[in-house]
Wavefront OBJ file of the C-alpha trace (Angstrom):
o trace
v 148.952 14.426 -20.964
v 149.118 17.694 -19.021
v 151.903 18.335 -16.564
v 150.976 18.790 -12.948
v 152.408 21.770 -11.082
v 153.230 20.862 -7.491
v 153.294 23.543 -4.838
v 156.205 23.604 -2.384
v 153.797 22.548 0.384
v 152.669 19.510 -1.611
v 156.253 18.494 -2.352
v 157.172 18.749 1.332
v 154.098 16.772 2.370
v 154.897 13.963 -0.082
v 158.577 13.795 0.926
v 157.642 13.772 4.619
v 155.114 11.032 3.948
v 157.918 8.911 2.517
v 159.859 9.351 5.769
v 156.893 8.751 8.081
v 155.365 5.672 6.470
v 156.490 2.247 5.323
v 155.275 2.947 1.796
v 157.927 2.288 -0.816
v 158.992 4.863 -3.369
v 157.269 3.052 -6.239
v 153.955 2.883 -4.392
v 154.203 6.497 -3.264
v 154.912 7.608 -6.838
v 151.913 5.647 -8.125
v 149.740 7.157 -5.392
v 150.605 10.711 -6.473
v 151.184 9.979 -10.185
v 154.763 11.172 -10.302
v 157.957 9.651 -11.564
v 160.513 8.140 -9.196
v 163.136 10.436 -10.733
v 161.131 13.528 -9.807
v 160.412 12.215 -6.325
v 164.085 11.391 -5.720
v 165.030 14.899 -6.870
v 162.596 16.424 -4.365
v 163.858 14.176 -1.568
v 167.501 14.995 -2.342
v 166.793 18.737 -2.363
v 164.816 18.431 0.872
v 167.654 16.624 2.651
v 170.276 18.966 1.184
v 168.325 22.013 2.387
v 168.013 20.572 5.864
v 171.705 19.740 5.985
v 172.676 23.267 4.925
v 170.343 24.832 7.451
v 171.542 22.684 10.338
v 175.204 23.185 9.485
v 174.737 26.955 9.245
v 175.990 27.179 5.671
v 174.157 28.559 2.666
v 174.890 28.519 -1.014
v 174.682 32.261 -1.387
v 177.276 32.846 1.315
v 174.780 33.738 3.977
v 173.381 37.047 5.036
v 176.787 38.597 5.666
v 177.593 38.733 1.956
v 174.262 40.354 1.142
v 174.617 42.861 3.976
v 178.112 43.826 2.821
v 176.888 44.310 -0.749
v 173.922 46.337 0.507
v 176.237 48.583 2.543
v 178.576 49.054 -0.425
v 175.678 50.048 -2.681
v 174.288 52.490 -0.103
v 177.695 54.131 0.168
v 177.935 54.372 -3.615
v 174.487 55.982 -3.794
v 175.561 58.508 -1.157
v 178.731 59.386 -3.044
v 176.860 59.758 -6.326
v 174.232 61.957 -4.659
v 176.934 64.283 -3.322
v 178.616 64.460 -6.736
v 175.267 65.091 -8.431
v 174.472 67.935 -6.019
v 177.896 69.484 -6.677
v 177.337 69.355 -10.443
v 173.901 70.948 -10.047
v 175.423 73.837 -8.094
v 178.095 74.332 -10.743
v 175.474 74.360 -13.509
v 173.294 76.797 -11.579
v 176.286 79.130 -11.177
v 177.001 78.987 -14.921
v 173.340 79.776 -15.758
v 173.512 82.916 -13.603
v 176.557 84.157 -15.511
v 174.702 84.096 -18.804
l 1 2 3 4 5 6 7 8 9 10 11 12 13 14 15 16 17 18 19 20 21 22 23 24 25 26 27 28 29 30 31 32 33 34 35 36 37 38 39 40 41 42 43 44 45 46 47 48 49 50 51 52 53 54 55 56 57 58 59 60 61 62 63 64 65 66 67 68 69 70 71 72 73 74 75 76 77 78 79 80 81 82 83 84 85 86 87 88 89 90 91 92 93 94 95 96 97 98
């Protein structure tokens, strides 16, 4: 038996169907040929994602953490560029002496 790959849109549609209809989980799983365990996983993740979004929290710490890391890396690149330019000038001066 081949495994079916579900797109995110299909998963969302199936989970929303479970909320919007009176179809039970067992019947819904038979309808789409999926296991109740898989369906319950999708539903749990769907609800968890909604809860995190509405509460304003994210697992990765939000955009502030990423922005701070981005700024730190840009500063490091700038410092390394300046040091690299200084070394190039020193090497060019030594080549002229030869």
